[in-house]
C-alpha positions as CSV (number, residue, x, y, z in Angstrom):
1,X,-0.2,0.1,0.0
2,X,1.5,3.8,-1.2
3,X,1.9,6.4,1.5
4,X,0.5,9.6,1.9
5,X,2.9,12.4,2.0
6,X,2.7,12.9,5.2
7,X,3.5,9.5,6.4
8,X,6.2,9.5,3.7
9,X,7.8,12.3,5.9
10,X,6.7,10.9,9.8
11,X,8.6,8.1,8.1
12,X,11.9,9.7,7.1
13,X,12.1,11.4,10.5
14,X,12.0,7.9,11.9
15,X,14.6,6.7,9.2
16,X,17.3,9.4,10.1
17,X,16.8,9.7,13.8
18,X,17.2,6.0,13.1
19,X,20.7,6.4,11.4
20,X,21.9,9.1,13.3
21,X,21.1,8.7,17.2
22,X,20.5,4.2,17.4
23,X,22.9,2.8,14.8
24,X,26.1,4.3,16.1
25,X,25.3,3.5,20.2
26,X,22.9,0.0,19.3
27,X,26.3,-2.4,19.7
28,X,27.1,-0.9,23.2
29,X,23.7,-0.5,24.5
30,X,23.0,-4.2,23.9
31,X,26.9,-5.2,25.5
32,X,27.3,-2.7,28.6
33,X,23.5,-3.3,28.9
34,X,22.2,0.3,29.2
35,X,18.7,2.0,28.9
36,X,19.3,5.2,26.8
37,X,16.7,7.5,28.6
38,X,18.7,10.2,27.1
39,X,17.7,9.0,23.8
40,X,14.4,8.2,24.6
41,X,13.5,11.8,25.0
42,X,14.9,13.1,22.3
43,X,12.6,10.4,20.7
44,X,9.6,11.6,22.2
45,X,10.8,15.3,21.4
46,X,10.0,14.1,17.7
47,X,6.2,13.2,19.0
48,X,7.3,9.2,19.1
49,X,6.5,9.1,22.8
50,X,2.4,8.9,22.1
51,X,2.1,8.0,19.0
52,X,-1.4,7.3,19.1
53,X,-2.6,8.6,22.2
54,X,-5.1,11.7,21.6
55,X,-3.0,15.6,21.5
56,X,-5.6,16.9,24.3
57,X,-3.0,15.3,26.7
58,X,0.5,15.9,24.6
59,X,-0.2,12.8,22.3
60,X,0.7,13.2,18.6
61,X,-2.6,12.1,17.4
62,X,-1.8,9.8,15.0
63,X,-3.2,6.3,13.1
64,X,-2.3,2.6,13.9
65,X,-0.8,2.1,10.7
66,X,1.0,5.7,10.8
67,X,2.5,4.2,14.4
68,X,3.1,0.8,12.6
69,X,5.8,3.0,9.6
70,X,7.3,4.5,12.3
71,X,8.2,1.6,14.7
72,X,9.9,-0.7,11.6
73,X,11.8,2.4,10.6
74,X,12.9,2.9,14.3
75,X,13.8,0.0,14.6
76,X,16.1,-0.8,11.5
77,X,18.7,1.6,14.3
78,X,17.8,-0.6,17.3
79,X,14.8,-3.3,18.1
80,X,15.6,-4.1,21.5
81,X,15.2,0.6,22.5
82,X,11.8,0.7,19.8
83,X,10.9,-2.0,21.7
84,X,10.6,-0.9,24.9
85,X,9.2,2.6,23.4
86,X,6.1,0.6,21.9
87,X,5.4,-0.6,25.3
88,X,5.7,2.1,26.4
89,X,3.4,3.7,23.9
90,X,0.7,0.7,24.3
91,X,0.9,1.6,28.3
92,X,0.0,5.8,27.6
93,X,-2.6,5.0,25.0
94,X,-4.4,2.4,28.2
95,X,-4.5,5.0,30.3
96,X,-5.8,7.8,27.9
97,X,-8.6,5.7,26.4
98,X,-9.6,3.7,29.5
99,X,-8.7,6.4,32.3
100,X,-11.3,9.2,33.6
101,X,-10.1,13.4,32.5
102,X,-8.5,13.3,35.4
103,X,-6.0,10.2,35.4
104,X,-5.2,11.6,31.5
105,X,-4.4,14.6,32.6
106,X,-2.6,13.0,35.4
107,X,-0.5,10.7,33.6
108,X,-0.3,11.3,30.2
109,X,1.5,14.7,29.2
110,X,4.6,13.0,31.5
111,X,4.5,10.0,29.8
112,X,4.4,11.7,26.2
113,X,7.2,13.4,26.9
114,X,9.1,10.3,28.4
115,X,9.6,13.1,31.0
116,X,8.2,9.1,32.9
117,X,8.5,5.8,31.4
118,X,6.0,3.0,31.8
119,X,6.1,-0.6,32.3
120,X,2.8,-2.9,31.5
121,X,2.4,-6.0,34.2
122,X,0.4,-9.1,33.5
123,X,2.5,-11.9,32.8
124,X,2.7,-13.5,36.7
125,X,5.8,-16.4,37.0
126,X,3.0,-18.9,37.1
127,X,0.8,-17.4,34.9
128,X,2.4,-16.9,30.8
129,X,0.2,-17.6,28.3
130,X,-2.3,-18.9,30.8
131,X,-2.8,-14.5,31.9
132,X,-6.4,-15.2,33.1
133,X,-5.4,-17.7,35.8
134,X,-2.9,-14.5,37.5
135,X,-3.0,-14.3,41.1
136,X,-2.1,-10.7,41.7
137,X,-4.6,-10.0,45.1
138,X,-5.8,-6.3,45.4
139,X,-7.6,-6.1,48.5
140,X,-10.4,-3.1,48.6
141,X,-10.0,-1.1,52.4
142,X,-11.7,2.5,51.7
143,X,-10.1,4.5,49.1
144,X,-7.2,2.4,48.6
145,X,-6.3,-0.7,47.2
146,X,-3.5,-3.3,48.8
147,X,-1.5,-5.0,46.2
148,X,-0.2,-8.3,46.8
149,X,1.6,-11.2,44.3
150,X,4.6,-10.4,41.4
151,X,4.4,-10.2,37.8
152,X,7.4,-10.9,36.0
153,X,9.8,-10.3,32.8
154,X,8.6,-6.5,32.9
155,X,10.1,-4.8,30.5
156,X,11.7,-1.4,32.3
157,X,10.7,-2.3,35.4
158,X,13.1,-0.7,38.0
159,X,14.2,2.2,35.9
160,X,10.8,3.6,34.8
161,X,7.8,5.8,37.1
162,X,4.4,4.3,35.9
163,X,3.2,0.9,35.9
164,X,-0.3,-0.2,34.7
165,X,-0.9,-3.0,36.6
166,X,-4.0,-6.2,36.3
167,X,-4.6,-7.7,39.7
168,X,-7.6,-9.9,41.1
169,X,-9.9,-7.8,42.5
170,X,-12.9,-10.2,41.9
171,X,-13.6,-13.7,41.4
172,X,-10.9,-16.4,39.5
173,X,-11.5,-16.3,35.2
174,X,-11.1,-13.0,33.5
175,X,-14.0,-10.9,35.0
176,X,-12.7,-10.7,38.6
177,X,-9.5,-8.5,37.0
178,X,-9.2,-4.8,37.4
179,X,-6.1,-2.7,36.3
180,X,-4.8,-0.1,38.3
181,X,-1.3,2.1,37.6
182,X,1.4,2.2,40.1
183,X,3.8,5.0,40.8
184,X,7.5,4.3,41.2
185,X,8.1,4.7,45.1
186,X,4.5,3.0,45.9
187,X,5.0,1.2,49.5
188,X,5.8,-1.8,49.0
189,X,6.8,-2.4,45.5
190,X,10.0,-3.5,44.8
191,X,11.7,-5.1,42.2
192,X,14.0,-8.2,41.4
193,X,17.3,-8.5,39.7
194,X,18.0,-7.6,36.9
195,X,17.3,-10.5,34.2
196,X,20.2,-11.2,31.6
197,X,18.4,-12.1,28.2
198,X,19.8,-13.0,24.7
199,X,18.4,-10.2,23.4
200,X,16.3,-7.1,24.4
201,X,19.1,-5.6,26.1
202,X,18.9,-2.4,26.1
203,X,16.3,-2.7,28.3
204,X,16.2,-3.9,32.2
205,X,13.8,-6.4,32.4
206,X,13.0,-7.9,36.3
207,X,10.5,-9.0,38.4
208,X,7.6,-6.2,39.7
209,X,7.5,-7.3,43.8
210,X,4.7,-5.9,45.3
211,X,3.9,-6.6,48.9
212,X,0.9,-4.6,51.1
213,X,1.6,-2.7,48.3
214,X,-1.2,0.2,48.9
215,X,-2.5,1.9,45.6
216,X,-5.6,4.8,45.4
217,X,-9.1,3.8,44.1
218,X,-8.3,7.2,42.0
219,X,-5.3,4.8,40.0
220,X,-7.9,2.0,39.0
221,X,-8.2,2.5,34.9
222,X,-12.4,1.8,34.3
223,X,-14.6,-0.6,36.3
224,X,-13.3,-3.3,38.5
225,X,-13.9,-6.4,36.6
226,X,-12.7,-4.5,33.2
227,X,-9.3,-5.2,33.6
228,X,-8.4,-8.0,31.5
229,X,-10.7,-6.1,28.8
230,X,-8.6,-3.0,29.1
231,X,-4.9,-5.4,28.7
232,X,-5.5,-7.4,25.9
233,X,-7.2,-4.7,23.7
234,X,-4.1,-2.8,24.6
235,X,-2.0,-6.6,23.3
236,X,-3.8,-5.7,20.2
237,X,-1.9,-3.1,19.2
238,X,0.9,-4.5,20.7
239,X,1.2,-7.2,18.6
240,X,1.1,-4.6,15.7
241,X,3.5,-2.7,17.2
242,X,6.0,-5.9,18.4
243,X,5.5,-7.3,14.4
244,X,6.5,-3.4,13.4
245,X,9.5,-3.9,15.1
246,X,10.6,-6.8,13.2
247,X,9.8,-5.6,10.0
248,X,12.5,-2.8,10.6
249,X,15.1,-5.5,11.7
250,X,14.2,-7.8,8.7
251,X,14.5,-4.5,6.4
252,X,17.6,-3.8,8.1
253,X,19.1,-7.3,7.7
254,X,17.8,-7.3,4.1
255,X,20.3,-4.1,3.5
256,X,23.3,-5.7,5.6
257,X,23.0,-8.9,3.0
258,X,22.9,-6.9,0.0
259,X,26.0,-5.2,1.0
260,X,28.1,-8.3,2.5
261,X,27.2,-9.8,-0.8
262,X,28.8,-7.0,-3.1
263,X,31.8,-6.4,-1.3
264,X,32.8,-10.2,-0.3
265,X,34.8,-12.6,-2.8
266,X,34.7,-16.1,-3.2
267,X,36.0,-18.1,-5.9
268,X,37.3,-15.3,-8.0
269,X,34.3,-13.4,-7.8
270,X,32.1,-11.4,-6.0
271,X,29.2,-13.4,-3.7
272,X,26.3,-11.2,-5.1
273,X,27.2,-12.9,-9.0
274,X,26.0,-16.5,-7.1
275,X,22.3,-16.8,-8.6
276,X,22.0,-19.1,-5.3
277,X,22.1,-15.9,-3.0
278,X,20.5,-14.0,-5.3
279,X,17.6,-15.9,-5.1
280,X,17.7,-16.0,-1.8
281,X,17.8,-12.1,-1.5
282,X,14.9,-12.0,-3.6
283,X,12.6,-14.8,-1.1
284,X,14.4,-12.6,1.3
285,X,12.8,-9.4,0.1
286,X,9.9,-10.8,-0.8
287,X,8.0,-11.6,2.4
288,X,9.3,-9.1,3.8
289,X,6.6,-7.0,1.7
290,X,4.3,-9.9,2.3
291,X,5.1,-9.8,6.0
292,X,5.2,-5.4,6.2
293,X,1.4,-5.2,3.7
294,X,0.2,-7.9,6.1
295,X,0.8,-5.6,9.9
296,X,-0.2,-2.5,7.5
297,X,-3.5,-4.5,7.1
298,X,-4.0,-5.7,10.4
299,X,-3.1,-1.8,11.6
300,X,-5.9,-0.5,9.4
301,X,-8.3,-3.0,10.9
302,X,-7.7,-2.3,13.9
303,X,-7.9,1.8,13.7
304,X,-11.3,1.1,11.8
305,X,-12.3,-1.0,14.8
306,X,-13.1,-4.0,12.5
307,X,-14.9,-7.0,13.5
308,X,-11.6,-9.2,12.0
309,X,-9.3,-7.1,13.3
310,X,-8.0,-9.3,16.6
311,X,-7.1,-12.2,14.3
312,X,-6.0,-9.9,11.7
313,X,-3.7,-8.1,14.4
314,X,-2.7,-12.1,15.7
315,X,-2.4,-13.0,11.9
316,X,0.2,-10.6,11.2
317,X,1.9,-10.6,14.6
318,X,2.4,-14.4,14.0
319,X,3.5,-13.9,9.9
320,X,5.3,-10.6,10.8
321,X,8.0,-12.7,13.8
322,X,7.9,-15.7,12.2
323,X,9.4,-14.7,8.3
324,X,11.5,-11.9,9.5
325,X,13.6,-14.0,12.4
326,X,13.9,-16.4,9.0
327,X,14.7,-13.8,7.6
328,X,17.6,-12.4,9.8
329,X,18.5,-15.8,9.9
330,X,19.3,-15.6,6.3
331,X,21.2,-13.0,6.4
332,X,23.5,-13.4,9.0
333,X,23.7,-17.2,7.1
334,X,24.9,-15.2,4.1
335,X,27.3,-13.4,6.3
336,X,29.4,-16.7,7.4
337,X,31.6,-16.7,9.4
338,X,31.7,-12.9,10.1
339,X,27.7,-13.1,10.7
340,X,28.2,-15.1,14.1
341,X,30.8,-11.9,15.2
342,X,29.5,-9.2,17.6
343,X,31.1,-6.7,15.4
344,X,29.0,-7.6,12.7
345,X,25.1,-5.8,13.7
346,X,23.1,-8.7,12.0
347,X,24.0,-11.1,14.8
348,X,22.4,-8.8,17.1
349,X,18.8,-8.2,15.1
350,X,18.4,-11.6,15.3
351,X,18.9,-12.3,18.9
352,X,16.7,-8.9,19.5
353,X,14.0,-10.3,17.6
354,X,14.2,-13.8,18.5
355,X,11.5,-12.8,21.5
356,X,9.0,-10.9,19.8
357,X,7.8,-14.6,18.9
358,X,7.4,-15.7,23.0
359,X,5.9,-12.2,23.8
360,X,2.7,-10.1,23.1
361,X,1.4,-13.1,23.4
362,X,3.4,-16.4,22.0
363,X,3.2,-17.5,18.2
364,X,1.4,-20.5,19.5
365,X,-1.8,-18.3,21.4
366,X,-2.0,-16.5,17.9
367,X,-2.8,-19.7,16.6
368,X,-5.3,-20.6,18.7
369,X,-6.8,-16.7,18.4
370,X,-7.1,-16.9,14.7
371,X,-8.4,-20.8,15.5
372,X,-11.3,-19.6,17.5
373,X,-11.9,-16.8,15.4
374,X,-12.4,-19.4,12.5
375,X,-14.5,-21.7,14.2
376,X,-16.8,-19.3,16.1
377,X,-17.7,-17.6,12.9
């Protein structure tokens, strides 16, 4: 699908930002596990802190398709950092859409400027794919909730300021879950050790621990029992976002492979003259374009609130994250032994996007959602 002039403009801004502010630091952020807060705030100055948040609270008010285009472009510079920006955007959107006016004006402006950073807290040690089985409890005492439990694999955990937490205020199952916004420094809120990960090293990942943690009832988004619905609506967009980050990695990897084929000689000639490798590169580019079209179609469906949007988001996440991982992996193979060295960026794209097939709902869960939508039709 062709882009409008406006979309081409912010795509260029995002590509330029990626090339100047991210690509030169990508390896160092990975190696030293640096969470680049200054770079995040520079991105926010371009409107990337609340891309699909409404303008009256500091957001850019752009569409889901616009957002996908931006995250794909930013990811060519650093997948891990862009993926964190995408999670932060999802949290800001949840507060913007499901919060009341007071909550929107309290939290969204500082999130959109990325003066404050957000984390999404759904997964628990005992409930990953079975998210509706979460155990973190919130007992109401007057005008506060007292939370007990823990959250696992939280992006930004410990370094961020605002935590959008799904917790159990009622009975078992999805209808007993509510959504609360916690602020760093809340009594009873603490964090586990920083996890050591294969990729996504420019963002910290920790457990979030809640021990008699008091949160005002005024910080609840929506009504009691609405939390699971809010969490899933956030994830529909999150799946498009993470698929878009995979597109950026594949896009960058295709270009790296092309450039390598044009300089590396074996058997007395450039690798680029080998028809087998030409065909592989052609297939990689074709699969990238197919994945991109699928992601953008799903983004459009979500924006329009179409009935098939949930299934399309799941299909796009499944297809794009699988295909783009295969593309990056193939690009690494084309580099031969050099592709396995940390001096070459292709290995980092492979490590950083591997997790996209697991988070925001595993690709197996995507198949469950797609199958359910087909069988119920």
